[in-house]
N, C-alpha and C positions, 0 to 999 in steps of 0.2 A: 503493500499500500503506500502511495506516494502523496505528499502534500507539497503544495508550491509555496513556499513563504518568501515573497517578494524576489522570486527568481531562483531561490535556492530550493531545489528538489530534495525533500528529506524522506528517506524510505523508513517506513515504520514497521518493515519486517522484523528488523531487530528493535526491540523495544527501546523507547527513549525516556529520559528523565527530565521533568519540569520543575526547576526550583521555584520556591515561593518566595516573594518579596512583598511583604505587607507594609504599606506607608500609611497605616491607620493607627490611631492612638487606642484602640479597643478591640484588636483582633484577639480571639480566644487563647492563641498561644504566645505570640511574638509582638502583640500590640504595643506600640510605643518604643519598642526596642531599637528601631532603625528610623531616626527622625532627621538626623543631620546628614548632610551630602557625604562627608568623609566615611562615616558609619556605613551609609548606603553602599557606597561605592566598594568599600572593603568587603561588605557582605557579598555582592555580586561577584568581585573577584574570587573570593573563596568558593562560591558555587560554581563558577566557571571552572576554576582549577581543579575542583573535585569531579568534573565531568558532566555538569548539567548541559543539556541540549537546548533547552529553552528556559527562559527567565519570564515567571508570570507575576506582573506587578498590580496589586490590587490597593485602591484608595478609599473602598467602601466596604467596612466588614459585614459579611454576610453570616455571622454567627447567629444563633436563634436569640430573637428579641433585640436584635442590634439597633443601635440608634440611627434615625433617619440623618443622611447626610445631603445636603443640597447639591444639586449639579454644579454650582460655582465652586463650592468647597471642594468637590471630588476633582474637578479639574485643575484647581489651585495646587491640590496636594499632588496629583499624578504628573502634570505636563513637565515641571522642572526636573523631576527625578527621570522621567523617560528621555528627556534631552541630555541630561547629565550622563546617565548609564552609556547611551549610544555615542557620546562624545568620547567617552573613556575606553569603551569597549565596542567599537564600531560594527564589529561582525556578529554581535549577539542578536540572537533571534528573540524578540520580546513579544510575549502575549500580555494582553491587558484584560484584566478581570473587571468587566463591567456589563450592567444590563441596560445601559443608556446609549442610544444611537449618536448622540451628539458627542459624547465622550469617545465612543469608538471612531467616529469620523476625524476628531481632532488628533486622537492617538495614531491613526493610520497615516494621517498627514504628516505627522512628526516621526515617523519610522517604525511603528508598531507592526508586527507582521502576523499576528493571530489576535482573533477576539474570543474571549472566554467568557460566556454568558450563562449566569446561573439560571435565567428564566427561559432560555431557548426562544426569545422574542415575545414572550407572554408579557413582559412589563413594558415593552416599548414596541409599538405596532410598526415602527420605521427602521427597527434594528436589521431585520433581513434584507430589506431594501438597501440599507447602507452597506452591508456586507457584500451584496451582489454587485454594487457600484464598483467596489476596489478590489473584488475577487481575491479576498485572502481566506485562509482556513477559519472555520467557525466551529467552536466548541459549544455543543448544545447540552445543557445539564437538565436532569429531570428535578423538578421542584413543584410543590402546590403552594399557591399563596406567595407570600413574601417572607423575607427574613424575619419580619415582625409577627407573621401569623402562622408560619408554616408548621410549627409543632402542634397546632391545634387541628392540624389536617392530616392526621395519620391513619385514617380509615380506609382500608381497601378490602375488597373481597378476595382478589387475587394479585398480590402486589406486582409480581413480575409480569403477569399478563397485562395488567393495566399499564404498566411502564413500557412494555413492548408496543402497544397500542399508541401511547403517548408519542414515543419516538418516531413510529410509522408515520403519524400525522404530520410531525414536524419536519421530517425528512421530505415529504411529499411537498410541505409549504415551502421549505427552502429551496427544493428544486425548481418549484415553479416560480421562483425569483431569479434562477439561473446561477445558484450558489454551486460551486464545484466541489470544494474540499470540506467535507463534513466530518466531525469527530463527536462522538456521544460520550457523555458522561453520567453515569447511573445516580450521581448526587448522593453519596453516602453521607448521612446525617442531616439531610434536608427532607422534612415531612416524612420522617421515617424513625420509627422507635428502635431502640437496640437490636431487638429480636428481628425486626424487619431488615434492618442494615445486613444482618447475618444471612437471612433467607436470600437477599439479593447477592451477597457474596457468593453464597453456596452454588447459586444458579446463574452466575454471571457468563458463563460460556454460552447460555442460550441467547444473549445479547449479540453473539457472533452472526446470528441469522439475518442481522440487518446489514452485514457486509460493509460495515464501517469500522474504522479505528475506536477503540474503547479506552478512554481515560479513567484511571482510578485514584481517587484522592481520598485516602483515609488516614492521612499523617496527622498523628497525635489526637485523634478526634475522640469524642466521648465514648463511641462505640468500643474503643479500645480500653481507655483508663476507668470507665465506670464498672464494668465487670470486674476489672482487676483490683478495685477500690484504690485507684492510684491517683495520678493527676497527668495533665498535658507533659509537663516537665519529665515525667517518668514513663513516658509512653512510646520510646523509641524502638525497645525490643518488640513491642506488640505491633507497632507499625511496620517493622520489618518482615515480621511473620506473615501479616495479611498481605504485604505487597508481593511476596513471593507466590502466596496463593493466588493473588490477581494475576500474575503473570502466568501461571499454569492454566488459568481459566481464559486467557485470551487478551489481557490488557496490553495496549500497545504503547501507553504513557502513563508513567507514574508521577503524580504531582505530589511534591514532597516538601518538607522544611530541611530535612537531612539528605543532602544530595549524595555524599560519599557512601552512605550505607545502601541507598537505592541503586547506586551504580553497581555495587558489589552485588547487589541482588540479581540485577540485569546480566552481569557477567557469569554468574554461577548458574542462572537459569539457561543461558545461552549454551553452556556446555553440555546440557541435557539433549540439545537438539542436533548436536554434531553429528 
């Protein structure tokens, strides 16, 4: 599977690693940790050195019950960092974590190569039109509601069946706009209980029926640390375990806070398919 990132053809046959760069004060794990330019650039340098294929920059926390952030504030947080990262590391493939079409547009115009949308276009009717205009890869995640309401929307008759239907509709919609490169994200932790997250992980291979790359984002989430009665800070081992399971079930991209460990997962997984 190939995706076109501003002229760079990326082969997802070998799984890739997406490093998370949160520039928000309230992210569930590293909120407020990277606020100054020097700290941010150092963090990006570390992730790239450790083998990150993509850097995913987010300026709006999507944790449950996250505070609302205005579009103006989101762009003011995001744009200087995007420009700074690309100035310092010009060959970096940047993904922007946003559900707003205007933020996507401005980001792409300033060098972003991928848009990562937690709502798959549901929260901004102009998003798919914008993606189609610029023809960059589009990550569509499964979520119900908004970050503020999603955890009250966890009722399903058959969660995987309903998610497959959701993605089928989203793919048809995206193709109708002329979007070529699509990636699906099951949205672990979004409008899902802990038990539902594990059911989705157990059946993750079923999403291969969509014939699209799958992104798995479980890094340090509550589905790991709550069953272990731990915390996000102590959830690296659990994250690594689930990342390997996701790879065996067909994940093409691991979205993580800890790049080195994820890259090691990919290397060891790749040995199994030699």
